[in-house]
PATIKE-812000 format. One line per 5 residues: number of its first residue (from 1); for each residue x, y, z of N, C-alpha, C. Coordinates in pm, 1 decimal. Layout:
// residues N
NUM) X/Y/Z/X/Y/Z/X/Y/Z ~ ...
//
This chain:
// residues 132
1) 11313.3/11468.4/-7107.9/11301.4/11285.0/-7139.5/11198.6/11239.3/-6992.1 ~ 11084.1/11168.4/-7025.3/11030.2/11079.6/-6948.4/11099.3/10963.8/-6844.7 ~ 11128.6/10915.1/-6735.1/11151.1/10839.6/-6680.1/11036.7/10722.7/-6632.4 ~ 11047.2/10614.7/-6742.4/10916.4/10540.4/-6693.4/11009.5/10479.4/-6572.4 ~ 10858.7/10401.1/-6488.3/10891.1/10315.7/-6383.4/10832.6/10203.3/-6395.3
6) 10761.0/10211.8/-6474.0/10635.7/10040.5/-6505.6/10769.2/9958.6/-6633.5 ~ 10801.5/9828.7/-6577.5/10835.8/9750.2/-6674.9/10808.6/9693.4/-6827.7 ~ 10896.1/9696.6/-6871.6/10806.1/9682.2/-7028.3/10780.4/9547.1/-7023.1 ~ 10704.2/9455.7/-7120.9/10620.2/9320.3/-7125.8/10754.6/9258.6/-7125.2 ~ 10739.3/9133.6/-7074.0/10862.5/9035.9/-7104.4/10830.1/8891.8/-7166.9
11) 10909.4/8829.7/-7233.8/10841.9/8686.0/-7285.5/10875.9/8645.8/-7413.4 ~ 10850.1/8541.3/-7455.0/10871.9/8560.7/-7604.2/10768.2/8591.4/-7698.7 ~ 10758.6/8579.6/-7809.3/10692.0/8655.5/-7942.1/10562.5/8624.8/-7896.4 ~ 10518.5/8455.4/-7901.1/10360.3/8435.2/-7867.0/10280.8/8539.1/-7734.2 ~ 10416.9/8502.2/-7635.8/10329.5/8582.0/-7499.8/10313.5/8765.0/-7443.8
16) 10392.0/8784.1/-7568.1/10391.5/8911.2/-7580.8/10297.2/8952.6/-7659.1 ~ 10227.3/8886.1/-7765.7/10160.1/8942.6/-7873.0/10002.1/8906.2/-7760.4 ~ 10012.0/8792.7/-7670.8/9867.6/8768.4/-7619.9/9885.0/8907.0/-7529.3 ~ 9959.0/8892.2/-7427.1/10001.9/9020.2/-7335.2/9953.2/9178.8/-7376.8 ~ 9996.6/9171.0/-7476.4/9951.7/9327.8/-7542.9/9850.7/9351.5/-7627.3
21) 9808.8/9263.6/-7648.5/9624.1/9251.3/-7679.5/9546.6/9290.6/-7553.3 ~ 9583.0/9215.5/-7440.3/9524.1/9182.3/-7308.8/9518.5/9363.6/-7261.6 ~ 9641.2/9424.3/-7285.2/9723.5/9573.0/-7223.6/9570.5/9650.4/-7294.7 ~ 9589.4/9649.2/-7422.8/9524.0/9728.3/-7500.2/9360.9/9703.5/-7452.0 ~ 9319.6/9549.4/-7407.8/9195.3/9560.5/-7357.4/9119.7/9633.0/-7238.7
26) 9225.4/9622.2/-7151.3/9219.6/9672.1/-7033.0/9224.7/9803.5/-7014.9 ~ 9317.3/9881.1/-7111.1/9341.7/10000.4/-7109.7/9185.0/10098.4/-7206.8 ~ 9102.1/10002.0/-7315.6/8981.9/10057.3/-7335.1/8890.0/10095.9/-7241.2 ~ 8891.5/9939.7/-7150.9/8780.8/9940.6/-6977.0/8823.4/10054.4/-6947.4 ~ 8949.2/10121.4/-6938.4/8990.4/10155.2/-6838.1/8909.1/10361.9/-6848.1
31) 8950.0/10300.3/-6973.5/8923.9/10454.1/-7044.7/8762.2/10471.3/-7027.6 ~ 8685.0/10368.9/-7102.5/8528.3/10416.9/-7014.0/8480.4/10499.0/-7099.1 ~ 8537.7/10525.8/-7237.4/8450.4/10541.3/-7328.2/8428.1/10506.5/-7461.3 ~ 8401.8/10573.2/-7544.6/8390.6/10529.3/-7718.6/8427.6/10659.7/-7757.9 ~ 8491.4/10657.5/-7839.2/8622.8/10577.8/-7848.1/8675.1/10614.0/-7752.4
36) 8784.8/10519.1/-7732.6/8870.9/10501.7/-7596.0/8970.6/10604.9/-7632.2 ~ 8990.8/10668.2/-7521.7/9105.6/10810.4/-7551.1/9146.3/10793.9/-7384.0 ~ 9243.1/10920.5/-7367.8/9305.3/10888.1/-7248.0/9340.5/11066.6/-7223.8 ~ 9336.6/11086.6/-7094.4/9377.4/11222.1/-7077.6/9539.0/11293.6/-7061.7 ~ 9568.9/11355.0/-7198.6/9735.9/11393.3/-7171.5/9726.2/11532.6/-7109.5
41) 9806.1/11538.5/-6956.6/9754.6/11727.1/-6917.7/9793.1/11789.4/-6990.1 ~ 9947.2/11798.0/-7020.6/10061.7/11889.4/-7094.2/9993.0/11958.9/-7204.3 ~ 9881.9/11860.4/-7297.8/9784.4/11874.6/-7390.4/9652.1/11934.0/-7343.2 ~ 9614.4/11970.1/-7210.2/9530.4/12065.6/-7194.7/9378.3/11985.6/-7189.1 ~ 9251.1/11999.4/-7152.0/9178.3/11901.7/-7141.3/9122.0/11823.1/-7250.5
46) 9137.3/11858.7/-7346.8/9099.3/11744.3/-7485.1/9166.9/11625.2/-7447.6 ~ 9083.8/11516.0/-7481.0/9125.8/11369.6/-7454.3/9199.0/11343.3/-7596.0 ~ 9292.8/11273.1/-7556.8/9344.8/11241.7/-7721.5/9289.5/11041.5/-7715.4 ~ 9227.3/11027.1/-7875.2/9183.7/10860.1/-7885.8/9280.2/10831.7/-7913.1 ~ 9346.3/10663.1/-7832.8/9372.3/10612.4/-7839.2/9386.8/10439.8/-7950.8
51) 9263.9/10488.2/-8046.8/9239.5/10333.3/-8085.7/9303.3/10332.0/-8199.3 ~ 9340.0/10416.6/-8258.0/9426.9/10408.3/-8386.0/9551.7/10356.1/-8339.7 ~ 9627.6/10320.0/-8226.5/9754.8/10282.1/-8210.4/9730.0/10192.6/-8233.7 ~ 9638.8/10061.3/-8192.2/9650.1/9919.7/-8221.7/9634.7/9842.3/-8372.2 ~ 9571.5/9952.8/-8475.7/9560.7/9943.1/-8585.7/9719.5/9972.5/-8663.3
56) 9783.1/10052.9/-8589.9/9941.2/10114.7/-8604.8/9984.6/10016.0/-8603.3 ~ 9998.9/9900.6/-8523.6/10109.6/9819.0/-8428.4/10058.0/9712.6/-8538.2 ~ 9928.7/9665.6/-8552.3/9914.9/9550.9/-8601.5/9963.8/9553.5/-8747.4 ~ 10031.5/9678.1/-8853.8/10043.1/9682.8/-8936.9/10124.7/9625.6/-8981.1 ~ 10267.0/9690.4/-8865.0/10395.3/9653.6/-8885.0/10454.4/9493.9/-8912.2
61) 10584.7/9508.5/-8967.7/10624.9/9343.5/-8969.1/10659.8/9285.9/-8833.7 ~ 10676.4/9144.8/-8813.4/10660.7/9125.3/-8699.7/10757.4/9161.6/-8540.6 ~ 10883.4/9202.9/-8598.8/10967.3/9240.5/-8524.6/10932.8/9351.0/-8465.7 ~ 10891.1/9441.8/-8544.6/10830.9/9580.6/-8476.8/10716.5/9549.4/-8417.8 ~ 10644.0/9480.3/-8458.5/10496.2/9450.3/-8377.0/10530.4/9425.4/-8245.1
66) 10616.0/9332.2/-8196.2/10698.0/9270.5/-8073.0/10782.8/9411.6/-7997.8 ~ 10864.2/9473.4/-8053.0/10873.7/9570.3/-7979.9/10815.5/9672.1/-7910.7 ~ 10703.8/9716.6/-8045.4/10577.7/9820.5/-7984.0/10508.5/9750.7/-7858.4 ~ 10451.0/9607.6/-7889.8/10374.0/9552.2/-7767.7/10461.6/9584.8/-7670.3 ~ 10597.8/9529.6/-7643.8/10660.6/9553.9/-7569.9/10683.6/9701.2/-7441.9
71) 10675.4/9767.1/-7554.5/10681.7/9901.4/-7450.2/10523.0/9961.4/-7441.0 ~ 10469.3/9917.0/-7437.4/10289.8/9990.4/-7418.1/10257.1/10030.6/-7250.2 ~ 10322.4/9967.6/-7147.7/10321.1/9957.0/-7071.9/10354.3/10136.6/-6997.2 ~ 10456.8/10136.0/-7045.1/10577.0/10276.1/-7068.0/10478.1/10399.6/-7114.8 ~ 10430.4/10355.4/-7266.4/10418.3/10452.8/-7330.2/10266.1/10478.0/-7242.2
76) 10191.4/10430.3/-7192.5/10047.1/10460.9/-7114.4/10112.3/10552.1/-7013.3 ~ 10196.9/10552.9/-6933.6/10279.6/10556.0/-6842.5/10297.9/10686.6/-6878.2 ~ 10393.1/10742.2/-6967.8/10436.2/10842.0/-6992.0/10301.6/10966.7/-7034.0 ~ 10217.8/10901.7/-7154.3/10111.3/10982.1/-7137.2/10040.4/11076.3/-7006.3 ~ 10039.2/10951.0/-6914.8/9915.2/10982.1/-6749.6/9987.3/11102.5/-6723.4
81) 10161.5/11057.4/-6747.0/10218.9/11108.7/-6540.9/10329.6/11230.6/-6657.6 ~ 10331.8/11216.9/-6792.4/10480.8/11373.4/-6787.7/10423.8/11466.8/-6771.7 ~ 10505.0/11534.7/-6786.5/10496.5/11670.0/-6710.2/10589.4/11777.2/-6835.8 ~ 10621.7/11704.5/-6863.7/10745.0/11764.3/-7045.4/10684.0/11806.8/-7127.6 ~ 10730.9/11904.4/-7197.4/10616.4/11992.1/-7353.6/10643.7/11906.2/-7449.6
86) 10579.7/11873.3/-7524.8/10585.6/11802.2/-7636.5/10672.4/11862.5/-7715.1 ~ 10761.1/11757.0/-7816.2/10863.8/11815.9/-7930.5/10751.2/11819.2/-8022.6 ~ 10782.5/11942.5/-8131.5/10681.8/11948.3/-8258.4/10758.2/11906.1/-8351.2 ~ 10762.5/11773.2/-8436.3/10797.8/11769.3/-8538.1/10729.8/11791.3/-8620.5 ~ 10787.4/11798.4/-8747.1/10701.9/11762.3/-8897.5/10751.3/11691.3/-8982.7
91) 10697.2/11568.2/-9023.9/10632.5/11483.8/-9085.8/10697.6/11489.7/-9256.8 ~ 10693.1/11361.5/-9312.2/10719.4/11352.3/-9475.6/10620.3/11409.0/-9578.2 ~ 10483.0/11448.8/-9472.5/10401.8/11450.5/-9519.9/10323.7/11612.4/-9514.0 ~ 10428.2/11665.4/-9404.8/10430.7/11832.3/-9397.2/10326.3/11794.7/-9297.6 ~ 10301.9/11712.0/-9206.1/10189.6/11740.7/-9113.8/10306.2/11721.8/-8953.9
96) 10222.2/11788.6/-8871.4/10276.9/11826.2/-8705.8/10245.1/11764.9/-8627.3 ~ 10339.4/11650.3/-8602.3/10293.1/11576.5/-8493.0/10375.0/11624.2/-8337.4 ~ 10308.9/11576.6/-8265.6/10343.6/11633.4/-8085.0/10392.0/11523.2/-8029.2 ~ 10555.4/11504.8/-8042.5/10602.0/11371.8/-7980.0/10681.3/11411.0/-7858.0 ~ 10618.5/11279.5/-7801.7/10683.1/11254.3/-7657.0/10773.4/11174.2/-7620.5
101) 10900.5/11204.4/-7581.2/11049.5/11091.7/-7553.8/10992.8/11050.9/-7391.4 ~ 11060.4/10922.3/-7391.6/11064.6/10863.5/-7291.8/11180.3/10702.4/-7310.6 ~ 11176.6/10698.2/-7154.3/11301.7/10602.5/-7135.7/11269.5/10524.8/-7017.2 ~ 11288.1/10353.3/-7071.4/11195.8/10221.9/-6998.8/11305.0/10225.5/-6858.9 ~ 11270.0/10141.1/-6776.5/11353.8/10086.0/-6692.1/11512.0/10051.4/-6767.7
106) 11470.8/9953.9/-6884.2/11565.7/9884.6/-6891.4/11757.1/9990.4/-6979.4 ~ 11659.2/10125.0/-6974.4/11768.9/10208.7/-7056.0/11698.7/10227.2/-7202.4 ~ 11607.9/10179.0/-7252.6/11526.8/10192.7/-7400.7/11497.9/10309.9/-7413.4 ~ 11513.1/10414.8/-7520.2/11480.9/10520.9/-7562.9/11306.8/10504.8/-7654.3 ~ 11219.2/10581.3/-7661.9/11099.7/10543.1/-7692.1/11035.7/10675.0/-7741.3
111) 10954.4/10726.5/-7812.0/10892.1/10793.9/-7855.8/10745.9/10785.3/-7886.3 ~ 10653.1/10856.7/-7845.7/10531.4/10862.1/-7887.9/10458.5/10973.2/-7957.3 ~ 10389.9/10964.9/-8084.4/10374.2/11098.7/-8160.2/10236.4/11080.5/-8164.1 ~ 10165.0/11184.5/-8138.3/10045.7/11247.8/-8134.9/10022.0/11341.2/-8267.3 ~ 9908.8/11276.9/-8360.6/9882.0/11353.2/-8480.7/9721.1/11435.9/-8466.8
116) 9697.5/11579.0/-8500.6/9539.8/11598.8/-8437.5/9514.0/11546.4/-8659.1 ~ 9360.2/11501.9/-8654.5/9333.4/11436.2/-8756.3/9275.6/11582.3/-8862.6 ~ 9170.8/11575.0/-8923.1/9132.9/11680.2/-9040.3/9066.2/11774.9/-8946.8 ~ 8989.0/11719.7/-8806.9/8874.1/11759.4/-8715.6/8923.1/11839.9/-8625.9 ~ 9065.0/11841.5/-8629.0/9154.9/11891.2/-8507.3/9117.9/11807.5/-8403.8
121) 9096.3/11672.9/-8408.7/9125.2/11581.4/-8305.8/9234.1/11513.9/-8230.9 ~ 9273.2/11499.7/-8106.0/9427.4/11449.9/-8110.6/9424.3/11295.3/-8132.1 ~ 9499.9/11248.0/-8188.3/9513.3/11073.6/-8191.0/9625.7/11022.3/-8176.1 ~ 9654.6/10970.4/-8070.3/9794.6/10847.4/-8081.9/9843.1/10772.8/-8177.7 ~ 9902.9/10811.2/-8266.3/9904.6/10751.3/-8383.2/10037.7/10646.8/-8350.6
126) 10136.6/10674.5/-8300.9/10258.2/10583.4/-8277.8/10322.8/10591.1/-8200.8 ~ 10421.6/10505.5/-8137.8/10503.4/10447.7/-8019.8/10625.6/10329.1/-8096.9 ~ 10724.8/10420.3/-8087.4/10846.1/10271.5/-8105.8/10946.1/10339.0/-8009.0 ~ 11011.6/10225.3/-8014.0/11190.8/10246.4/-7976.3/11244.2/10322.2/-8068.4 ~ 11355.1/10423.7/-8030.4/11451.0/10487.3/-8134.2/11549.0/10395.3/-8082.9
131) 11637.5/10430.4/-8189.9/11742.9/10337.8/-8203.9/11865.9/10383.1/-8149.9 ~ 11905.8/10344.2/-8024.7/12064.8/10449.3/-8007.3/12207.8/10379.5/-8001.1
//
């Protein structure tokens, strides 16, 4: 499990949404590619596309969205710096996801899931706080 050093986003719901959307804008700009991607060292040289994550988060209920936006800085740090191998999990559709586990400075555990699409391109599809 990766121990993050960056703090989660803080504030009330409206501020979290604003900061979360700004975080995605900066992340996309830092990527410098179209579509935006991130290099995850333990997955090899292939970049992981991150553009599906925002759509996934925005489709969730309000409380879920707030929590997922809150942990975004930790998600990015985990993907950029982890040396832990991913855990392979099979979901209800019999698809394999590569899952990374992290711990925020506040002690929240979270998961980050990456799946390959039908063309074999890895996509960051989900991040969420695990309930402990």
